[in-house]
Backbone as a ProteinNet text record, in pm:
[ID]
protein_1_A
[PRIMARY]
XXXXXXXXXXXXXXXXXXXXXXXXXXXXXXXXXXXXXXXXXXXXXXXXXXXXXXXXXXXXXXXXXXXXXXXXXXXXXXXXXXXXXXXXXXXXXXXXXXXXXXXXXXXXXXXXXXXXXXXXXXXXXXXXXXXXXXXXXXXXXXX
[TERTIARY]
4063.7	3983.2	4059.5	4077	4174.6	4121.3	4130.8	4057.4	4225.8	4178.3	4379.4	4298.5	4378.5	4408.5	4554.7	4623.7	4733.4	4678.1	4712.3	4708.9	4795.2	4810.2	4964.5	4931.7	5039.5	5054.7	5186.6	5180	5202.9	5283.3	5318.5	5304.8	5389.3	5251.4	5231.8	5072.5	5051.2	5014.1	4847.8	4780.5	4646.1	4509.4	4413.7	4257.4	4178.9	4145.6	3973.1	3906.1	3788.5	3700.7	3544	3439.5	3295.1	3219.4	3143.5	3061.4	2916.7	2776.7	2686.9	2717.5	2804.1	2747.9	2868	2944.2	3005.6	3104.4	3283	3414.5	3536.8	3611.4	3685.6	3795.5	3921.9	4017.1	4136.8	4188	4253.6	4371.5	4428.6	4603.2	4696.9	4789	4847.6	4975.1	4990	5054.6	5122.7	5328.1	5412.2	5459	5447.8	5462.6	5560.5	5643.5	5826	5913.2	6028.9	6155.8	6092.2	5958.6	6010	5873	5813.1	5735.8	5627.8	5586.3	5489.2	5391.5	5277.6	5202.4	5139.9	5116.4	5048.5	4922.7	4898.5	4862.3	4724.6	4620.6	4504.3	4436.9	4465.1	4372.9	4265.2	4128.7	4061.1	3997.4	3955.3	3817.8	3796.8	3668.1	3564.1	3694.9	3704.5	3723.1	3636	3533.5	3438.5	3396	3369.4	3352.9	3230.4	3271.7	3115.9	3130.2	3139.7	3116.6	3243.5	3213.3	3312.1	3344.7	3411.3	3421	3345.3	3311.2	3178.4	3067.2	3045.8	2991.8	3019.2	3164	3228.1	3167.7	3143.3	3124.9	2944.9	2887.8	2739.7	2716.3	2737.1	2724.1	2753.2	2892.1	2945.9	2808.7	2798.6	2673.6	2541	2461.3	2373.1	2439.9	2524.3	2557.6	2582.5	2664.3	2655	2586.5	2613	2482.9	2490.5	2429.4	2345.4	2392	2406.2	2515.9	2675.9	2706	2863.2	2934.2	3038.4	3153.7	3207.5	3359.6	3412	3458	3504.5	3642.6	3556.1	3463.7	3376.8	3328.3	3321.2	3232.4	3423.1	3572.4	3658.4	3671.3	3702.7	3666.3	3544.7	3451.3	3370.4	3457.7	3477.2	3536.6	3674.8	3753.9	3872.4	3856	3733.9	3707.1	3671.9	3549.8	3573.1	3691.3	3723.5	3845.7	3901.8	3948.5	3955	4001.3	3788.9	3732.3	3787.3	3837.1	3764.8	3990.2	4061.6	4173.2	4211.9	4172.4	4197.6	4107.4	3964.8	3909.9	3838.3	3883.2	3848.8	3719.4	3656	3534.2	3513	3381.7	3392.2	3521.1	3583.7	3709	3740.1	3773.9	3784.2	3920.2	3982.1	4153.3	4227.5	4346	4402.1	4607.4	4662.2	4761.1	4881.8	4984.7	5088.8	5181.4	5149	5274.6	5194.5	5181.6	5033	5130.4	5092	5096.6	4895	4892.3	4784.3	4802.8	4719.5	4690.5	4522.3	4623.3	4511.8	4462.9	4325.4	4373.3	4357.8	4374.6	4331.3	4212.3	4229	4046.2	4050.5	3929.4	3899.7	3943.4	3931.6	3915.9	3993.9	4094.6	4178.4	4082.3	4141	4079.8	4210.5	4258	4382.7	4283.7	4344.1	4272.2	4365.5	4301.6	4379.5	4493.7	4411.3	4521.6	4484.4	4575.1	4597	4467.1	4433.7	4283.9	4313.5	4286.2	4310.3	4405.5	4488.9	4698.8	4704.6	4691.4	4665.3	4656.8	4696.3	4682.6	4620.5	4584	4477.2	4432.7	4350.1	4237.9	4268.8	4300.7	4286.3	4164.9	4089.1	4021.1	3993.8	3952.2	3947.4	3903.5	3960.4	3909.1	4049.2	4031.1	4119.5	4130.6	4241.9	4284.6	4358.4	4347.6	4452.9	4442.7	4615.6	4650.2	4629.1	4548.2	4608.9	4459.4	4306.5	4228.6	4131.6	4085.1	3981.8	3853.9	3800.2	3707	3580.7	3558.3	3500.6	3480	3645.2	3680.6	3639.7	3611.8	3599.1	3430.1	3382.4	3175.9	3142.3	3050.2	2990.3	2909.7	2905.7	2891.2	2761.2	2650.4	2562.3	2513.1	2446.3	2475.3	2258.8	2225.4	2099.2	2110.9	2194.2	2208.2	2221.1	2130.5	2277.1	2220.4	2344.1	2352.2	2408.3
2620	2547.5	2588.4	2718.6	2618.7	2722.4	2719.6	2785.9	2862.4	2998.8	3055.7	3024.7	2993.7	2954	3078.6	3125.7	3240.5	3383.4	3419.4	3570.6	3653	3787.6	3772.1	3950.1	4006	4139.4	4174.8	4326.1	4285.2	4493.7	4515.2	4678.9	4690.1	4732.9	4756.2	4846.2	4900.7	4892.6	4825.2	4933.9	4885.5	4960.5	4908.1	5004.5	5001.2	5091.2	5078.7	5172.8	5059.4	5111.1	4991.1	5076.5	5066.3	4986.8	4867.3	4760.4	4745.9	4790.6	4783.1	4838.5	4929.8	5010.4	4929.4	4865.1	4754.4	4838	4868.2	4917.4	4764.6	4744.2	4691.2	4717	4674.6	4657.3	4598.4	4606.9	4475.6	4509.1	4471.2	4439.6	4346.3	4325	4143.9	4196.9	4017.3	3920.9	3886.4	3894.8	3793.3	3639.8	3555.3	3377	3381.2	3430.4	3430.6	3532.5	3586.9	3650.7	3736	3595.6	3725.2	3874.5	3854.1	3996.2	3998	3906	3996.7	3951.3	3982.9	4008.5	3877	3773.7	3605.9	3630	3668.8	3675.2	3787	3831	3885.2	3891.3	3993.5	4011.4	4108.7	4017.1	4115.3	4175.2	4230.1	4137.7	4358.2	4293.3	4398.9	4496.6	4609.1	4711.6	4799	4759.1	4866.3	4785.7	4789.7	4759.2	4677.9	4593	4415.4	4379.1	4388.7	4389.2	4211.1	4094.7	4007.4	3952	3911.8	3860.3	3723.4	3666.9	3641.8	3702.6	3802.2	3944.5	3925.2	3873.1	3938.6	3854.5	3683.7	3574.5	3576.2	3632.1	3612.1	3698.6	3915.1	3977.3	3864.3	3771.4	3747.4	3573	3548.4	3406.4	3511.6	3575.9	3655	3764.1	3818.3	3853.9	3808.6	3647.1	3554.1	3492.3	3352.9	3219.3	3198.6	3103.6	3005.4	2893.6	2852.4	2713.2	2736.5	2853.2	2921.2	2829.8	2789.8	2719.4	2864.6	2771.5	2882.2	2938.2	2891	2942.4	3064.5	3033.6	3158.9	3282.9	3242.8	3310.3	3451.7	3355.4	3398.3	3545.1	3501.2	3565.5	3688.8	3633.6	3800.9	3915	3822.2	3886.8	3948.5	3931.3	4029.2	4057	4060.4	4186.5	4283.7	4308.1	4425.9	4518.1	4390.1	4482.1	4517.7	4468.8	4500.7	4617.5	4644.4	4773.5	4874.4	4829.6	4978.1	5049.7	4895.2	4938.3	5028.1	4994.9	4998.5	5120.1	5128.5	5248.2	5374.2	5291.1	5447.2	5404.5	5336.5	5304.8	5295	5365.9	5357.8	5339.6	5403.1	5399.9	5574.3	5483.2	5570.3	5592.5	5512.9	5575.7	5501.9	5524.3	5458.9	5536.1	5340.5	5386.4	5284.5	5393.4	5305.5	5247.5	5284.6	5215.6	5256.1	5136.2	5118.8	5007.2	4966.8	4920.3	4768.7	4646.1	4599	4482.2	4441.3	4325.8	4218.1	4064.3	4008.4	3911.3	3910.3	3857.7	3705.7	3647.8	3498.5	3380.1	3364.8	3258.1	3308.9	3326.9	3379	3254.1	3285.3	3142	3210.3	3012.1	3116.4	2996.3	3128.6	3014.2	3019.4	2905.5	2906.3	2895.7	3020.6	2953.3	2826.5	2776.1	2713.4	2767.3	2880.8	2991.1	3116.2	3149.3	3322	3403.4	3465.4	3550.2	3707.7	3778.4	3958.7	3946.6	3889.2	3896	3817.2	3736.3	3666.6	3558.4	3430.7	3269	3273.8	3338	3296.7	3446.8	3423.3	3462	3435.8	3564.9	3516.9	3615.8	3623	3691	3635.2	3776.3	3781.2	3870.2	3919.2	4074.3	4124.4	4241.4	4312	4421.6	4456.6	4620.9	4703.4	4856.2	4903.5	5027.2	5064	5130.9	5256.3	5337.3	5496	5551.1	5464.1	5517.7	5547	5642.9	5745	5647.4	5640.1	5609.3	5662.6	5760.2	5814.5	5742.8	5714.2	5583.5	5440.9	5446.7	5261.7	5257.5	5339.2	5353.2	5263.4	5161.8	5152.1	5258.9	5317.3	5414.8	5364.5	5503.6	5519.4	5422.9	5384.5	5272.6	5264.1	5267.2	5223.5	5103.1	4971.9	4906.9	4773.4	4694.8	4598.1	4493	4404.3	4259.4	4238.6
-2148.7	-2045.4	-1875.8	-1794.1	-1654.2	-1569.9	-1460.9	-1335.4	-1286.5	-1303.9	-1236.9	-1109.3	-1094.1	-874.7	-825.8	-938.4	-936.3	-906.4	-842.1	-882.3	-991.2	-994.4	-1164.3	-1103.9	-1046.6	-1094.5	-1175.4	-1247.7	-1346.2	-1379.1	-1458.5	-1524.5	-1640.2	-1712.2	-1837.2	-1925.5	-2005	-2065.8	-2025.6	-2010.3	-1979.9	-2030.8	-2119.1	-2120.3	-2047.5	-1975.6	-1930.7	-1986.8	-1988.5	-2041.4	-1956.9	-2045.7	-1980.7	-2087.7	-2011.4	-2139.8	-2032.7	-2095	-2024	-1866.8	-1886.7	-1741.9	-1629.3	-1631.3	-1580.8	-1632.4	-1532	-1570.7	-1599.5	-1720.5	-1732.1	-1745.3	-1725.5	-1744.9	-1834.2	-1939.2	-2057.6	-2093.7	-2006.2	-2048	-2065.7	-2164.5	-2221.8	-2050.4	-2105.8	-2074.6	-2178.3	-2085.1	-2138.5	-2059.2	-2184.9	-2097.3	-2140.2	-2186.5	-2243.6	-2271.3	-2280.8	-2302.7	-2446.9	-2541.7	-2648.1	-2671.6	-2515.3	-2451.5	-2602.1	-2643.1	-2754.3	-2674.8	-2548.3	-2501	-2598.4	-2576.9	-2574.1	-2496.9	-2361.9	-2250.2	-2306	-2316.2	-2299.4	-2097.5	-2029.7	-1953.7	-1932.8	-1881.1	-1904.9	-1721	-1669.9	-1568.6	-1486.9	-1499.5	-1423.2	-1291.7	-1326.7	-1190	-1083.6	-1141.3	-1097.4	-939.9	-747.7	-737.6	-653.5	-620.4	-596.7	-709.7	-836.6	-1008.2	-957.1	-962.3	-980.3	-1130.5	-1132.7	-1291.9	-1352.6	-1328.8	-1406.9	-1461.3	-1345.5	-1456.1	-1619.9	-1636	-1769.7	-1892.1	-1803.8	-1895.2	-1923.4	-1824.7	-1826	-1942.8	-1967	-2059.4	-2165.5	-2204.6	-2343.3	-2358.7	-2265.5	-2330	-2410.8	-2246	-2290.2	-2481.5	-2519.6	-2666.6	-2749.3	-2693.4	-2834	-2866	-2893.7	-2928.4	-2843.5	-2855.6	-2705.2	-2742	-2823.5	-2788.2	-2786.5	-2801	-2805	-2669.7	-2687.1	-2610	-2542.6	-2428.3	-2369.3	-2472.2	-2606.8	-2633.7	-2718.4	-2766.5	-2860.1	-2779.2	-2642.8	-2521.4	-2432.2	-2496	-2491.7	-2609.2	-2729.4	-2912.7	-2780.8	-2782	-2793.8	-2639	-2609.9	-2461	-2521.1	-2569.5	-2620.6	-2720.6	-2824.9	-2895.4	-2879.6	-2746.6	-2635.9	-2671.1	-2602.2	-2493	-2628.8	-2715.4	-2846.3	-2882.8	-2861.6	-2944	-2880.7	-2750.8	-2700.6	-2679.9	-2701.2	-2683.6	-2846.1	-2924.8	-3085	-3098.3	-3060	-3156.1	-3017.4	-2900.6	-2845.9	-2781	-2797	-2764.2	-2634.3	-2595.9	-2404	-2342.6	-2396.7	-2264.2	-2194.2	-2134.1	-1959.3	-1992.9	-1981.1	-1931.9	-2036.3	-2101.6	-2125.2	-2060.1	-1981.4	-1880.8	-2013.5	-2000.8	-2089.7	-2027.5	-1879.6	-1778	-1669.1	-1629.8	-1486.9	-1430.5	-1299	-1278.5	-1229.7	-1285.7	-1255.9	-1174	-1136	-1042	-1065	-1144.7	-1146.2	-1038.7	-932.3	-796.2	-887.7	-763.3	-795.8	-848.8	-872.5	-903.1	-1024.7	-1108.3	-1269.5	-1346.1	-1422.2	-1570.7	-1692.1	-1737.2	-1884.4	-1961	-2064.9	-2208.3	-2321.4	-2349.8	-2437.1	-2601.4	-2660.2	-2822.6	-2910.1	-2985.1	-3092.4	-3237.7	-3209.2	-3362.1	-3279.8	-3286.2	-3240.9	-3300	-3194.7	-3214	-3144.9	-3228.3	-3210	-3144.3	-3173.3	-3152.7	-3023.7	-2944.3	-2871.6	-2821.4	-2736	-2778.7	-2698.4	-2626.3	-2458.7	-2442.1	-2334	-2246.3	-2101.7	-1990.7	-1921.1	-1768.6	-1770.9	-1648.8	-1513.8	-1444.6	-1311.4	-1259.3	-1128.4	-1060.3	-1095.6	-1160.1	-1166.4	-1106.4	-1038	-956.3	-1096.4	-1112.6	-1193.6	-1158.8	-1096.9	-987.6	-1029.7	-909.6	-1029.2	-1044.2	-1072.7	-1105.8	-1028.8	-1000.1	-911.4	-943.4	-769.9	-773.7	-924.9	-905.2	-1075.4	-1146.4	-1193.9	-1319.9	-1316.2	-1167.7	-1147.5	-1116.3	-1040.6	-1028.1	-1185.6	-1134.5	-1227.2	-1361.7	-1472.6	-1527.4	-1592.1	-1612.9	-1688.5	-1801.2	-1833.3	-1961.7	-2017	-2132.9	-2168	-2165.7	-2194.6	-2206.3	-2087.3	-2066.3	-1924.9	-2024.5	-1935.2	-2009.9	-1915.5
[MASK]
+++++++++++++++++++++++++++++++++++++++++++++++++++++++++++++++++++++++++++++++++++++++++++++++++++++++++++++++++++++++++++++++++++++++++++++++

């Protein structure tokens, strides 16, 4: 686990989904020329919501003694669920610009999890989202 002191600007597939009313983006990043998307990138796109809220959700929904790696797995599986199943998906872009702001949290998995070796979280911006798509969504549950 490490802090994300550098931002990241990319162009690629982005899934935008809602979880407990907050809107998040999920993208992938490649660390080498194999371009296998070994890094999952997840962060809130809802204005005024910071990346620690994502980790708070994971803590509230996971087991009380969970370590950061287990919390990161929970976060990644929620994003993967939205991508694969379309659950709570707001938008799916095949080629879209996105930016991960400096700050945030990075976790490396001991073994590949949900096809990713790392999870990087932070505040995310996705080009082309309307204010309505990024706004907090109605929900029955809060975390």
